[in-house]
N, CA, C and O atoms as a Tinker XYZ file with bonds, in Angstrom:
   304  protein
     1  N     -9.609000  -54.922000   54.654000    73     2
     2  CA    -9.699000  -53.490000   54.800000    64     1     3
     3  C     -8.913000  -52.827000   53.663000    63     2     4     5
     4  O     -7.791000  -53.245000   53.379000    81     3
     5  N     -9.473000  -51.806000   53.006000    73     3     6
     6  CA    -8.777000  -51.172000   51.887000    64     5     7
     7  C     -7.550000  -50.387000   52.343000    63     6     8     9
     8  O     -7.487000  -49.882000   53.464000    81     7
     9  N     -6.593000  -50.305000   51.448000    73     7    10
    10  CA    -5.372000  -49.554000   51.724000    64     9    11
    11  C     -5.698000  -48.059000   51.766000    63    10    12    13
    12  O     -6.454000  -47.574000   50.925000    81    11
    13  N     -5.138000  -47.322000   52.734000    73    11    14
    14  CA    -5.409000  -45.885000   52.809000    64    13    15
    15  C     -4.883000  -45.152000   51.578000    63    14    16    17
    16  O     -3.832000  -45.504000   51.042000    81    15
    17  N     -5.607000  -44.148000   51.140000    73    15    18
    18  CA    -5.204000  -43.339000   49.993000    64    17    19
    19  C     -4.062000  -42.416000   50.384000    63    18    20    21
    20  O     -3.883000  -42.107000   51.562000    81    19
    21  N     -3.290000  -41.978000   49.399000    73    19    22
    22  CA    -2.217000  -41.018000   49.615000    64    21    23
    23  C     -2.500000  -39.768000   48.796000    63    22    24    25
    24  O     -2.968000  -39.855000   47.661000    81    23
    25  N     -2.216000  -38.611000   49.373000    73    23    26
    26  CA    -2.381000  -37.362000   48.634000    64    25    27
    27  C     -1.077000  -36.950000   47.959000    63    26    28    29
    28  O     -1.024000  -35.936000   47.263000    81    27
    29  N     -0.021000  -37.747000   48.170000    73    27    30
    30  CA     1.273000  -37.453000   47.573000    64    29    31
    31  C      1.323000  -38.065000   46.176000    63    30    32    33
    32  O      0.977000  -39.230000   45.981000    81    31
    33  N      1.760000  -37.256000   45.205000    73    31    34
    34  CA     1.889000  -37.727000   43.828000    64    33    35
    35  C      2.979000  -38.787000   43.727000    63    34    36    37
    36  O      3.691000  -39.066000   44.691000    81    35
    37  N      3.088000  -39.354000   42.568000    73    35    38
    38  CA     4.164000  -40.317000   42.318000    64    37    39
    39  C      5.479000  -39.539000   42.172000    63    38    40    41
    40  O      5.690000  -38.830000   41.188000    81    39
    41  N      6.343000  -39.685000   43.159000    73    39    42
    42  CA     7.636000  -39.009000   43.153000    64    41    43
    43  C      8.728000  -40.015000   43.464000    63    42    44    45
    44  O      8.489000  -40.998000   44.165000    81    43
    45  N      9.925000  -39.774000   42.945000    73    43    46
    46  CA    11.029000  -40.702000   43.140000    64    45    47
    47  C     12.346000  -39.951000   43.266000    63    46    48    49
    48  O     12.499000  -38.850000   42.737000    81    47
    49  N     13.291000  -40.556000   43.970000    73    47    50
    50  CA    14.680000  -40.131000   43.960000    64    49    51
    51  C     15.287000  -40.833000   42.757000    63    50    52    53
    52  O     15.073000  -42.029000   42.559000    81    51
    53  N     16.033000  -40.104000   41.963000    73    51    54
    54  CA    16.545000  -40.656000   40.715000    64    53    55
    55  C     17.960000  -40.140000   40.474000    63    54    56    57
    56  O     18.390000  -39.174000   41.106000    81    55
    57  N     18.673000  -40.778000   39.569000    73    55    58
    58  CA    20.002000  -40.336000   39.161000    64    57    59
    59  C     19.948000  -40.056000   37.665000    63    58    60    61
    60  O     19.464000  -40.880000   36.889000    81    59
    61  N     20.446000  -38.888000   37.266000    73    59    62
    62  CA    20.397000  -38.480000   35.862000    64    61    63
    63  C     21.272000  -39.384000   34.993000    63    62    64    65
    64  O     22.420000  -39.665000   35.336000    81    63
    65  N     20.726000  -39.829000   33.882000    73    63    66
    66  CA    21.469000  -40.654000   32.939000    64    65    67
    67  C     22.193000  -39.807000   31.908000    63    66    68    69
    68  O     23.136000  -40.262000   31.261000    81    67
    69  N     21.735000  -38.557000   31.762000    73    67    70
    70  CA    22.410000  -37.605000   30.875000    64    69    71
    71  C     22.196000  -36.199000   31.446000    63    70    72    73
    72  O     21.289000  -35.987000   32.251000    81    71
    73  N     23.016000  -35.259000   31.038000    73    71    74
    74  CA    22.925000  -33.887000   31.532000    64    73    75
    75  C     21.700000  -33.185000   30.929000    63    74    76    77
    76  O     21.373000  -33.374000   29.757000    81    75
    77  N     21.038000  -32.378000   31.750000    73    75    78
    78  CA    19.888000  -31.599000   31.276000    64    77    79
    79  C     19.596000  -30.499000   32.290000    63    78    80    81
    80  O     20.188000  -30.468000   33.369000    81    79
    81  N     18.686000  -29.603000   31.942000    73    79    82
    82  CA    18.315000  -28.505000   32.827000    64    81    83
    83  C     17.218000  -28.927000   33.794000    63    82    84    85
    84  O     16.432000  -29.830000   33.508000    81    83
    85  N     17.177000  -28.267000   34.930000    73    83    86
    86  CA    16.136000  -28.462000   35.934000    64    85    87
    87  C     14.812000  -27.921000   35.394000    63    86    88    89
    88  O     14.802000  -26.901000   34.705000    81    87
    89  N     13.703000  -28.584000   35.696000    73    87    90
    90  CA    12.381000  -28.128000   35.255000    64    89    91
    91  C     11.983000  -26.806000   35.898000    63    90    92    93
    92  O     11.292000  -25.996000   35.280000    81    91
    93  N     12.416000  -26.585000   37.134000    73    91    94
    94  CA    12.003000  -25.387000   37.863000    64    93    95
    95  C     12.838000  -24.166000   37.498000    63    94    96    97
    96  O     12.308000  -23.061000   37.378000    81    95
    97  N     14.133000  -24.361000   37.322000    73    95    98
    98  CA    15.033000  -23.253000   37.045000    64    97    99
    99  C     15.995000  -23.665000   35.926000    63    98   100   101
   100  O     16.878000  -24.498000   36.128000    81    99
   101  N     15.814000  -23.081000   34.769000    73    99   102
   102  CA    16.618000  -23.454000   33.602000    64   101   103
   103  C     18.102000  -23.116000   33.774000    63   102   104   105
   104  O     18.936000  -23.608000   33.014000    81   103
   105  N     18.441000  -22.281000   34.766000    73   103   106
   106  CA    19.840000  -21.956000   35.040000    64   105   107
   107  C     20.535000  -23.046000   35.859000    63   106   108   109
   108  O     21.760000  -23.052000   35.975000    81   107
   109  N     19.745000  -23.972000   36.428000    73   107   110
   110  CA    20.307000  -25.080000   37.200000    64   109   111
   111  C     20.512000  -26.261000   36.262000    63   110   112   113
   112  O     19.568000  -26.742000   35.636000    81   111
   113  N     21.725000  -26.710000   36.174000    73   111   114
   114  CA    22.073000  -27.825000   35.290000    64   113   115
   115  C     22.233000  -29.097000   36.117000    63   114   116   117
   116  O     22.938000  -29.100000   37.126000    81   115
   117  N     21.590000  -30.156000   35.699000    73   115   118
   118  CA    21.737000  -31.475000   36.326000    64   117   119
   119  C     22.703000  -32.262000   35.454000    63   118   120   121
   120  O     22.404000  -32.572000   34.300000    81   119
   121  N     23.851000  -32.579000   36.009000    73   119   122
   122  CA    24.863000  -33.312000   35.256000    64   121   123
   123  C     24.621000  -34.817000   35.357000    63   122   124   125
   124  O     23.950000  -35.289000   36.275000    81   123
   125  N     25.168000  -35.548000   34.418000    73   123   126
   126  CA    25.048000  -37.004000   34.406000    64   125   127
   127  C     25.569000  -37.568000   35.734000    63   126   128   129
   128  O     26.656000  -37.207000   36.186000    81   127
   129  N     24.782000  -38.456000   36.352000    73   127   130
   130  CA    25.182000  -39.097000   37.597000    64   129   131
   131  C     24.738000  -38.350000   38.851000    63   130   132   133
   132  O     24.889000  -38.872000   39.955000    81   131
   133  N     24.193000  -37.136000   38.706000    73   131   134
   134  CA    23.728000  -36.365000   39.868000    64   133   135
   135  C     22.333000  -36.808000   40.294000    63   134   136   137
   136  O     21.535000  -37.289000   39.489000    81   135
   137  N     22.066000  -36.632000   41.584000    73   135   138
   138  CA    20.749000  -36.947000   42.129000    64   137   139
   139  C     19.738000  -35.917000   41.640000    63   138   140   141
   140  O     20.072000  -34.751000   41.432000    81   139
   141  N     18.509000  -36.361000   41.461000    73   139   142
   142  CA    17.435000  -35.460000   41.039000    64   141   143
   143  C     16.115000  -35.978000   41.584000    63   142   144   145
   144  O     15.993000  -37.146000   41.954000    81   143
   145  N     15.137000  -35.099000   41.628000    73   143   146
   146  CA    13.781000  -35.467000   42.037000    64   145   147
   147  C     12.971000  -35.694000   40.764000    63   146   148   149
   148  O     12.945000  -34.848000   39.870000    81   147
   149  N     12.320000  -36.831000   40.695000    73   147   150
   150  CA    11.511000  -37.190000   39.523000    64   149   151
   151  C     10.051000  -37.176000   39.944000    63   150   152   153
   152  O      9.629000  -37.978000   40.777000    81   151
   153  N      9.279000  -36.260000   39.364000    73   151   154
   154  CA     7.862000  -36.108000   39.690000    64   153   155
   155  C      7.057000  -36.440000   38.442000    63   154   156   157
   156  O      7.213000  -35.807000   37.398000    81   155
   157  N      6.205000  -37.433000   38.566000    73   155   158
   158  CA     5.387000  -37.838000   37.422000    64   157   159
   159  C      4.187000  -36.921000   37.291000    63   158   160   161
   160  O      3.475000  -36.670000   38.263000    81   159
   161  N      3.967000  -36.424000   36.087000    73   159   162
   162  CA     2.820000  -35.580000   35.765000    64   161   163
   163  C      2.136000  -36.238000   34.578000    63   162   164   165
   164  O      2.611000  -36.159000   33.445000    81   163
   165  N      1.026000  -36.882000   34.855000    73   163   166
   166  CA     0.320000  -37.703000   33.879000    64   165   167
   167  C      1.256000  -38.808000   33.371000    63   166   168   169
   168  O      1.656000  -39.663000   34.161000    81   167
   169  N      1.615000  -38.821000   32.098000    73   167   170
   170  CA     2.436000  -39.909000   31.563000    64   169   171
   171  C      3.916000  -39.576000   31.446000    63   170   172   173
   172  O      4.717000  -40.437000   31.081000    81   171
   173  N      4.286000  -38.343000   31.751000    73   171   174
   174  CA     5.693000  -37.968000   31.634000    64   173   175
   175  C      6.217000  -37.488000   32.986000    63   174   176   177
   176  O      5.449000  -37.152000   33.886000    81   175
   177  N      7.533000  -37.465000   33.102000    73   175   178
   178  CA     8.164000  -37.074000   34.362000    64   177   179
   179  C      8.829000  -35.713000   34.217000    63   178   180   181
   180  O      9.343000  -35.363000   33.155000    81   179
   181  N      8.809000  -34.954000   35.309000    73   179   182
   182  CA     9.542000  -33.705000   35.396000    64   181   183
   183  C     10.696000  -33.934000   36.352000    63   182   184   185
   184  O     10.545000  -34.637000   37.352000    81   183
   185  N     11.853000  -33.347000   36.056000    73   183   186
   186  CA    13.055000  -33.580000   36.855000    64   185   187
   187  C     13.545000  -32.282000   37.466000    63   186   188   189
   188  O     13.597000  -31.249000   36.797000    81   187
   189  N     13.907000  -32.340000   38.751000    73   187   190
   190  CA    14.353000  -31.170000   39.496000    64   189   191
   191  C     15.720000  -31.439000   40.117000    63   190   192   193
   192  O     15.992000  -32.539000   40.598000    81   191
   193  N     16.577000  -30.416000   40.099000    73   191   194
   194  CA    17.907000  -30.539000   40.695000    64   193   195
   195  C     17.780000  -30.676000   42.219000    63   194   196   197
   196  O     16.699000  -30.482000   42.775000    81   195
   197  N     18.871000  -31.006000   42.877000    73   195   198
   198  CA    18.862000  -31.215000   44.330000    64   197   199
   199  C     18.419000  -29.970000   45.086000    63   198   200   201
   200  O     17.625000  -30.071000   46.021000    81   199
   201  N     18.923000  -28.785000   44.694000    73   199   202
   202  CA    18.553000  -27.551000   45.400000    64   201   203
   203  C     17.062000  -27.282000   45.293000    63   202   204   205
   204  O     16.404000  -27.014000   46.299000    81   203
   205  N     16.528000  -27.350000   44.090000    73   203   206
   206  CA    15.097000  -27.115000   43.898000    64   205   207
   207  C     14.265000  -28.204000   44.577000    63   206   208   209
   208  O     13.219000  -27.918000   45.160000    81   207
   209  N     14.732000  -29.447000   44.500000    73   207   210
   210  CA    14.012000  -30.562000   45.123000    64   209   211
   211  C     13.896000  -30.362000   46.629000    63   210   212   213
   212  O     12.824000  -30.555000   47.202000    81   211
   213  N     14.997000  -29.975000   47.270000    73   211   214
   214  CA    14.960000  -29.765000   48.720000    64   213   215
   215  C     14.033000  -28.616000   49.097000    63   214   216   217
   216  O     13.343000  -28.690000   50.113000    81   215
   217  N     14.005000  -27.553000   48.293000    73   215   218
   218  CA    13.084000  -26.442000   48.551000    64   217   219
   219  C     11.630000  -26.881000   48.395000    63   218   220   221
   220  O     10.780000  -26.540000   49.218000    81   219
   221  N     11.350000  -27.636000   47.342000    73   219   222
   222  CA     9.992000  -28.131000   47.106000    64   221   223
   223  C      9.553000  -29.048000   48.243000    63   222   224   225
   224  O      8.445000  -28.912000   48.762000    81   223
   225  N     10.412000  -29.972000   48.627000    73   223   226
   226  CA    10.078000  -30.931000   49.691000    64   225   227
   227  C      9.862000  -30.208000   51.011000    63   226   228   229
   228  O      8.899000  -30.505000   51.717000    81   227
   229  N     10.728000  -29.270000   51.361000    73   227   230
   230  CA    10.586000  -28.526000   52.624000    64   229   231
   231  C      9.284000  -27.728000   52.658000    63   230   232   233
   232  O      8.581000  -27.708000   53.668000    81   231
   233  N      8.974000  -27.071000   51.539000    73   231   234
   234  CA     7.741000  -26.285000   51.468000    64   233   235
   235  C      6.522000  -27.186000   51.615000    63   234   236   237
   236  O      5.574000  -26.840000   52.320000    81   235
   237  N      6.542000  -28.342000   50.952000    73   235   238
   238  CA     5.404000  -29.252000   51.026000    64   237   239
   239  C      5.252000  -29.880000   52.410000    63   238   240   241
   240  O      4.131000  -30.091000   52.873000    81   239
   241  N      6.365000  -30.180000   53.071000    73   239   242
   242  CA     6.303000  -30.703000   54.442000    64   241   243
   243  C      5.648000  -29.672000   55.353000    63   242   244   245
   244  O      4.782000  -30.011000   56.160000    81   243
   245  N      6.059000  -28.421000   55.225000    73   243   246
   246  CA     5.470000  -27.349000   56.041000    64   245   247
   247  C      3.975000  -27.230000   55.776000    63   246   248   249
   248  O      3.180000  -27.086000   56.705000    81   247
   249  N      3.603000  -27.290000   54.511000    73   247   250
   250  CA     2.185000  -27.189000   54.158000    64   249   251
   251  C      1.382000  -28.353000   54.750000    63   250   252   253
   252  O      0.287000  -28.142000   55.272000    81   251
   253  N      1.912000  -29.568000   54.674000    73   251   254
   254  CA     1.218000  -30.731000   55.223000    64   253   255
   255  C      1.126000  -30.664000   56.748000    63   254   256   257
   256  O      0.121000  -31.079000   57.325000    81   255
   257  N      2.173000  -30.141000   57.409000    73   255   258
   258  CA     2.135000  -30.001000   58.867000    64   257   259
   259  C      1.071000  -28.983000   59.282000    63   258   260   261
   260  O      0.352000  -29.209000   60.255000    81   259
   261  N      0.962000  -27.872000   58.561000    73   259   262
   262  CA    -0.082000  -26.886000   58.865000    64   261   263
   263  C     -1.474000  -27.476000   58.664000    63   262   264   265
   264  O     -2.381000  -27.237000   59.460000    81   263
   265  N     -1.630000  -28.240000   57.605000    73   263   266
   266  CA    -2.907000  -28.883000   57.333000    64   265   267
   267  C     -3.268000  -29.874000   58.441000    63   266   268   269
   268  O     -4.414000  -29.924000   58.886000    81   267
   269  N     -2.289000  -30.658000   58.882000    73   267   270
   270  CA    -2.524000  -31.616000   59.965000    64   269   271
   271  C     -2.905000  -30.893000   61.256000    63   270   272   273
   272  O     -3.792000  -31.343000   61.981000    81   271
   273  N     -2.238000  -29.775000   61.544000    73   271   274
   274  CA    -2.560000  -28.993000   62.745000    64   273   275
   275  C     -4.001000  -28.493000   62.705000    63   274   276   277
   276  O     -4.696000  -28.520000   63.721000    81   275
   277  N     -4.449000  -28.040000   61.547000    73   275   278
   278  CA    -5.835000  -27.570000   61.415000    64   277   279
   279  C     -6.814000  -28.688000   61.745000    63   278   280   281
   280  O     -7.819000  -28.454000   62.416000    81   279
   281  N     -6.529000  -29.895000   61.281000    73   279   282
   282  CA    -7.423000  -31.025000   61.574000    64   281   283
   283  C     -7.368000  -31.406000   63.050000    63   282   284   285
   284  O     -8.392000  -31.727000   63.654000    81   283
   285  N     -6.159000  -31.368000   63.629000    73   283   286
   286  CA    -6.021000  -31.675000   65.069000    64   285   287
   287  C     -6.781000  -30.666000   65.911000    63   286   288   289
   288  O     -7.491000  -31.048000   66.841000    81   287
   289  N     -6.643000  -29.386000   65.600000    73   287   290
   290  CA    -7.315000  -28.320000   66.366000    64   289   291
   291  C     -8.824000  -28.384000   66.197000    63   290   292   293
   292  O     -9.564000  -28.067000   67.129000    81   291
   293  N     -9.288000  -28.787000   65.033000    73   291   294
   294  CA   -10.718000  -28.885000   64.775000    64   293   295
   295  C    -11.318000  -30.119000   65.444000    63   294   296   297
   296  O    -12.504000  -30.144000   65.773000    81   295
   297  N    -10.497000  -31.129000   65.638000    73   295   298
   298  CA   -10.947000  -32.390000   66.222000    64   297   299
   299  C    -11.151000  -32.278000   67.730000    63   298   300   301
   300  O    -12.017000  -32.949000   68.289000    81   299
   301  N    -10.357000  -31.432000   68.393000    73   299   302
   302  CA   -10.434000  -31.309000   69.867000    64   301   303
   303  C    -11.601000  -30.544000   70.349000    63   302   304
   304  O    -11.772000  -30.374000   71.557000    81   303
């Protein structure tokens, strides 16, 4: 049986090897050794600070829960 597909992109929890700015908000600085969200976009990765990462993840969880509810309600 084939493995089920995922609609989630390639994302990872990562630790910064050097200091740089967050992809979402240039005012957020990710210092060396800090946790960050690594999202692959084609062949390169975008990096987000912890605050932005948590906002992105929370928003996406809410969106996926609403989508699941629509399918559940349509199925009944």
